[in-house]
Structure formats: structure tokens, C-alpha cells
N, C-alpha and C positions, 0 to 999 in steps of 0.2 A: 504494500500500500504506500501511496505517496506520503512523505513525512512533512510536506510543506503546509498542510492545513489539517485541522482536526475533522473527524467525522461528525456530521450533524445528526443527532439522535433525538427522536421523540418517543417517550415512554407513555403508553396508555395503560394505566393500571388503577383499579378502583380501590385497592387496599393502600391506605395512606402511608403506613410504616414501610411497606415493601417499596412503594413508589419513591420515598425519600432515600432509602438505602440504595436503590438502583441508580438514582440520580447522582448521589455522592460518589459511589464506587466507580461509575463510568466516567465521571468528571476527573477522578483521580487517575484514570487510565489515559487522560488527555482528550476526551471527547467533549463536544459542545452539546449539552443535554438540556432538553425542555421536557416538561411532564404535563399530563392531562389526566383527570380523574375518570373519564369515560370516553366513549367513542365519539359523541357529538363534540365535546371539547377538543378532542384530537383533530377532528375535521376542521374546526375553526382555526387551530394553530397551523395546520397544513396550508390554509389559505394565505397565511401571513408570511410564511418563510419557507425556504427551500430545505428539504430534509433528505438525508441520505438513507437512513434506516429507521423504520418504525418497529418498536418493540410493543407487542399488542397482546394483552391478556384476553383470553377467549370469553370468560364469564365476567361481564360488566353490565351495570344497569343502563337503561335508556337505549343503548345500542351495543350489541355484543360484538366480540372480536371478529367473527366471520362476516357479519354485515359491514363492519368497518373495512375489512379486507376487500370486500366487493366494491365499496365506494371508492377506496383508494385507487384501485386499478381502473377506475373510470376516468382518472385524472391524467393529463399529459405529463410525461416524465415522472411517474410515480416513484416513491422510495421503495427499497427492498423491505419486505415485511417478515419479521421473525415472530412466530406465535408462541405465547407463554401460557401454560395452563397447569393447574394442580390436579386435573382430572384427565390424565392422558389416556386416550383410547385410540385404537388403530383407525376407527371410522372418522374420528375428528381430524386426525393427522392427514388422512387421505383427502378429506374434504378441503382442508386448508391448502394442501399442495395443489389440488386441482384448481383452486381459486387464485393460484399464483404466489403463494407464500414461498419465501426463500428457504426457510427451514423451520424447525419445530423443537421447542425445549419444554420438558416437563419439570415442575417444581418438586423438590428443591434442586438447584443447580449451582455450580461453582462460578464465581464471578470471572475467573480466568477463562473458563469455558465459554461464557457468554461474550467476554471481550474478544476472544479469537473469532467467534462467529460473527460478531458485529463488524470487525475489521474486514473479514472476507466479503460480507454482504455490501459494505460501503464501497469496497474496491470494485465489485461487480457492477454496482450502480454507476460509479464514475466511468468505468469502461464503456458502459452502455450509452451514457450521455455524451462522452467524448466521441464515440463512433457516430452518433447522430450529428454532432457539431461538425465533425470532419467531413461528413457527406454533404452537409449544407454548405460548408466552405468550398469544397471541391466544385459543387454546382455553381457557386457564385464566382469563384476565382480559379479557373482551371490551371492557370500558371501565373507565377509571380515574377515579372521581369526584374532583373538586377538593376541597381542604380549605377548607370555608366557615367563617369565624370573624370575630368582631369583638372578642372578649374579650381582656383582657391575658394571661390564662393561656395561651391557644392562641398568641397572638403571641410569648410567651416561648418556648414549645415549638418553634415554627418558627424562631425565632432560633437556638436550639441546633442544630436540624437543619442550618441553613446553615453553622454553624461546624464541625460534626463531619463533614459529608458529604465534603469533599474529602480527608480523611485516610483511612487504612486501619484506624483504630481500630475495635474491636468495640463494638457499641452494645446496651444493654439498655433496652427500652421497657417501662415499667410503667404500670399503670392498670387500672381496672375493665373488665369485658367490655363491648364495644360502644363504647368511647371513640375508636376509630380508630387503633389501634396498627399495623395492617397498612398503612394509608395513610401513616403516618409512615415506616414502613420503606421503602415505595416511593419516598417523597420523598427519603430519604437516598440511595438507589441512583441515582435520576435526576440528583441533583446531584453525584454522585461521579465519579471518573475511570474507574470501571467501568461507566458508563451504557450503553456500546455492547455490553457483554457481558450475560449472562443474569442475571435475577433469579428465583431458584428458592425456592419457599416450601414448608414442611412444617408441618402442624398436628400437634404431637407427641401430642395427645390423641385424634387421629382414627384411630389404628392400634393393633391389638393388639400387645402386647409382642413376640410372635414374629415379626411382620412389619416392625417398625420398623427393625431393623438392616439387612435387605436393602433396604428402601426408601431408607435413608440412604446406605448404602455399596455397594449392588449385590451381585451374586453371580455365581459361575462356573457353567458347565454342570455338572450333577451334584452341586451343593452340597447339595441336599436333594431329596426326592421331588417331581417336577414341574418341576424346574429343567432344562429341556431345552437352554437356550442361555444365553449370558452376558447379564446385564442391568446397565446402568450405573446407579449410584445417584445420588441428588440431589446429593450432595457432588461427584461427578465432573462432573455436568452443569453445576454452578455454577462450574466452573474459569474463572478470570480474572474472575468476576462475584461475585454476592452470594447467600448462603444465608440465608434468613429462617426461624428456628425459632420458630414461634408456640406458646404454652403450653409453654415449654421446661421448666418445673418438673414437667411430667407425664412426663418421660423416666424410665424405670425405672433403678434404680441400676447394673446391669451396663453399660447403654448409656452412662450418664454418663461412666464411666471411659474408654470407647472414644472418645467424642466429645472428651473432654479431650485425649487423646493425638493425635487427628487435628488438633485446632486448634493444639496446641503444635508439632507437627512438619510440618503440612501434608501428611501422608502417612497412608495407611490401607490395610487389606486388604479386598478384597471378600470376602463370605462364601464360604468354600470355596477361597480363593486362598492361594498360598504366596509371592507376590511383592507388594511394596507398589506402590501407585499414588500418584504425587505430583501435587499440585494447588496452586493459588493462589486461595484463597477468602476473602472477607470474611464475617464472621458478624454478623448482626443477630438478636437474640433478643427475645422478648416474654413477659410473664406477667401474669396478673390476680391472682396471689397475692402475699402479703407475702413477698418473697424472703428477708428476714432471718429470718423465722419458719420458712420452709422449711429454711434451713440449720440453725437452732437445733434443730428437731425431727428432724434427720437424714435428711430425705427428699430433700435436694439437697446436692451436694458443695460445700464452701466453695471448694476450688481451682478447680472449674469456674466458680463464680460470678465469681472474680477474672478468669478468662479472657474471659468473655462481657461483663463489666461494665467494659469499658475507658472507657465514657462512658454515663451514664444519663440518660434523658429520661422524666419522669413526666407522664402526661396526666391532667388534672383531670376528675372526673366532670361530667356535664352539669348536675347540680343546683348545682354550684359555679361555673358560668359560664352562668347562665340567659339572659344577654344574647345568647348564640349561638342560642337556640331559634328566635327569629323568622326570622333569615336562613337557618338550616338548614331550617326548615319550608318557606320560600319556594323554596329551591333544590330540595328533594326533590319538592315538588309539580310544579315545572317539569320535573324529570327524569323523574318517574313518570307525569305526566299526559298525555303525548302532545303532539299538535299544538295542542290547545286545552285547556290545563290549567285546572281550576276555580279560583276565588278562594276564600280562606278568610275567614270573617267575623271581625270583631274579638272577638266573644264566644268563638269557638272558639280563636282565637289566645291570648286571655287564659287560657283553660283549659289550653292546652298549656304556656304559660309558668309557670303556677302549679304544675304537676305535678313531682314530684321525679325521675322517669325513672330508676328503679333499673337498667334495661337500657340506659340511655344512648342514643346516637345510633341504635343498631340497633333499640331498642324504638320510638323516634320514627319511624323509617322504617316499621316494621311497622304502627304505628298509622295513619300517613298512607296506606299502601297500602290498608288496610281502608276508610278514609274515602273514598278515591277511588272504590272499587267501589260505595259506598253513596250517593255524592253525586248530588243532583238539581239541575236547572236551573243547572248550572255553578257551584255554591256548596257549600263545606264548612261546615256549621254544627255546633253542639254535638250535634245529633241523630246525626251520623255518627261521633262519637267514642265510644270505649268508656266505659261508665258509671263505671268507677273513676277516669277522668280528669276527667270532668265533675263528679262528686259524690264527692270523696275523703273520705267521712264516717267510714269505719271506720278503726281504728288501722292496719289492714293497708295502707291506701293513704294514710296520713298524709303531707302534703306537707313537713313540717318534718324535715329530715335534719341537724339540728345536732349530732348525736352525743351522747356520754354527758354526763350532768350532772356538775358539779364535785363533787369528793369532799366529803362532809359537807353537801351542799345538802339542803334539805327536799324531800320528794316532792310538796309542794303549795305554791303561792305564795299571795299575797294573793287573797282572794275565792274561794279554793278551786280555782283553775285549776291543773290537773295539769301538771307538767313533762314535756316530750316524752321518750319512752323512748330508751335508747341505740340507736345505728344498727344494731348487731347484732340487737337484738330486733325493730326495725322491719323489717329485711330478712327475718327469720324469719317474722314475721306476714304480710309481703307474699307470701312463697312459699306459706305455708299457705292463704291466701285464694285464690291462683291455682290451687292444687291442688284445692281444694273446688269452684272454679268449673268445672273441667274433669273433675270426678269422678276425680281423681288420674291423669289421662292425662298422662304425663310429656312426651311430644312437644308436645302442645298447650300445656301449662304453660310449657315453655321458650319457645315462640313468643309467648305472651302477655307474658312477662317480658322478652322481647327478649334472651335469652341462649342460648348453645349448650346442647344436651342434656348434653354432658360437664360443663359448668359447673354445671348443675342437679343432676346426680348427685353432684358434690362437695359442693354445698350441703346436699343431703339427708343425706349422710354426716356432714358437719360438725355439723349441727343434730340429728342422730339422728332424722330424720323418717321414720316408717313409718306406713302406713295402719292404722288400728285399727278394729275392728268390721266 
């Protein structure tokens, strides 16, 4: 059994003295023990906390042990159940095992015997839950790309990852869309003490406001129309692991307050529930917005920012670490090109290196996927690259992303050379050009820019861009 955390035990026993003895002795063995005087009380406690093993007396008032066993196995991710009785019969044992009991002990029993059985049952439950989590993770993330870099900026970011990962501090990852924030979140989890537990991710911009709460916290049967059974939320599935909240600044205001409370107390209510659920979850959040501005304009709570920003890691955009473009391109071509990936010509590589990549690594990947489909004779040349990368002649595709000019500077230098426009204007022109290229098809525009549709919608709103004529 893993020594990193105690087994969580619930003892359902109606005899008060025996209940107290079991609690103290199992606590002395290093277990986390809660007790209930009957089956109904045990069910209420199971609603509030995650339990590895249930020790259940068969003869109890209000609800006997066999009925409690039936009810427990109707729950998602039920604990392993060990039946205890002073009236051992073969028939009762067979009935309990048929209903899914892990094992069966008759009174009197030695505490060492019970402790050994509890540890085995807890290990079985952990293996079962881990298997479910691993299958879910494999379905969500079939492969985890490595973080390819040679730049000092990424080297510094990864140094911060190594420092913060072993702690339980909440982490806020900032940076433009496509810079690799989710990869950094995975790296923090893999290097943490929670690496053997689940990594659960939620894109806060991908769900309607009405669905976000039930996705995050789960719901009870009958909570709303169509809720036929209980559903565990991502917060609960991440118990003892990590919950990654991507695009956290897109959370609606009412849910921000509920998330703040859940992070502070490590408890929450499922939608439609009257009892709290207790969890142990580490929060990693990410945003591509200016978080300070989001707080200043009132769209994001300052107290929630303080909770999720225990440690901040900022990822530089690809245009500020152009030395990473060549190794990234080589890695992506090998990753996407199959058994015999094509080579990239020096001219094509030079064009990639000169481009500013407003969509960052995601846009670079999309560009290379297109080039691989068009490549002939095992070579990627400039002919296979999008025209805006090979010939960035218009202002919309200007490669100089140096930002705003100094206050008071002239708008033209010596010889009549114009100073590059501010970054915000260049980004706006980039989006307009991509929209015109796709005849204002937003899905295709987002793909060309290498950003998510939700990010494009926000940019259209920010720049007040609507199709005219």
C-alpha cells in the first residue's frame, strides 16, 4: 500500500464501546477514521467525504448492514466494504459476498487482523480508482508532447516549474494563447507529490454558463430536468490530485464566488445537494488575458485572484524567443510526419523564423500540418507555407512586434521610414486580414491565426469588429 497518505475508514457500528475502540485502534495504526452509529448515519457521512473502506456491522437499527451494503454499491466509486458480525453464518457471508463485500470478519477478532484486511481493501480501492482515472486521462490526452526549448525565457519558466511543483501552492500561468500553458500545468503535476493521482482539466470558456457549475461541482439526481442520477464533478474527480482551470478569467461572476469558497474550505455542494463534499485538490489556473486589467474592470474577483495566484509563471510569446522556432519546427515535423518525416529547406526555415507567430506554438503546429499535407519529394519548401509567412508584405502580417513607440516619438524616422504601429493595432490588422481571407468565416479564421474560437470572439468584441457591407 502507498505510504504517502492514510486510508480513509468509516466504521458503522451500533455498539458505542466497540465503535470507540475500533476508532482509536485504527487511528493508532495510522488510518483516518470516522464513525457512525447506524446505516443511515453512515450514508450521510459517505455523502460528505471520500472513503476508502467501510467497516459495517450487519445487525444495526434503522438500516442493517446488508441494506447499507446494497446502497453503497449504488454509488459511483464506492468504498470497499468489510462486514463485521457477532453472528457468523455461512448464509450471511455468502449473501454479503454476492452483494459485493470485500471480505467478512466475525467477532471477536484481533485488531492486527482487521488492520491487515483494511490495508488490503484500501489498496484494492485505490487501484480501482487509479485505473478509472488513467483510462479517463488516456481518453483525454493520448500523448503528452515534451516541452522543446533552447531559449533563456523557457529555461527560466521551467526552473520555476521545478521549484513550485513539489509544494501544494496554487499556480497561475499567464501568457498568450498557444504558448503552452497546459503543458506547463502538466509538468507541474508530474513533478508534484500528487503525480500518482489524477490531473483533471477544465476549459472555462468551452461551456455555457448554465453548464459550468454542474461540470465543476457535479449534481444530484433530480437537481434539474434531465438529471436522472448523480454525476461527480471535476472538482471531486480531482480529489488528492490537480485541477487545471484553463481560461479561468472566463468564469462568470456567480461561479467565481463559489469557486473561491471551494478553494478556501476544500468543500463544496453538488448542484441540488444539501450536504457538503470534502476534497483535497491543488489548483492550477491559466489565462491569456491581462489578469490585473480583468480585476480592475470588475470582470474577475480580486480575492479569487489572490487564491489562485499563490505562484505565477509567465510564458513569453514565440516572437520573443525566436531561437525556439527551429527546434520546435524540427520536433513537430518528426511528431506529425510519421515514419519518414520530410526535411525542411533552409529557405522555409528562415521564413518560419522571421514570422512573428501571433498564434504562437499552436499556429506553428497548424502551419506545419498544412505543409506536411502539401509536401512533395520528402521536402518542405516555401511553396508549402502559407503566403502570409513567406511574403509578410502587408501591415497585417508585419513581422516586427516591438510594441508601441515611445511617447513623443515622431511617426516617421530619417529617410521617411515609418515607425512600426503599436502591437494592439498590428494584432487588429492581423485579425482583419485573416477574416477577409476566409470571407469572415470565424472557425477558419481562428484556425489560420492559431487561436481558439473563444479567443477570436473576445478579440472581435474587444476591437469592435463587425462585418460591414
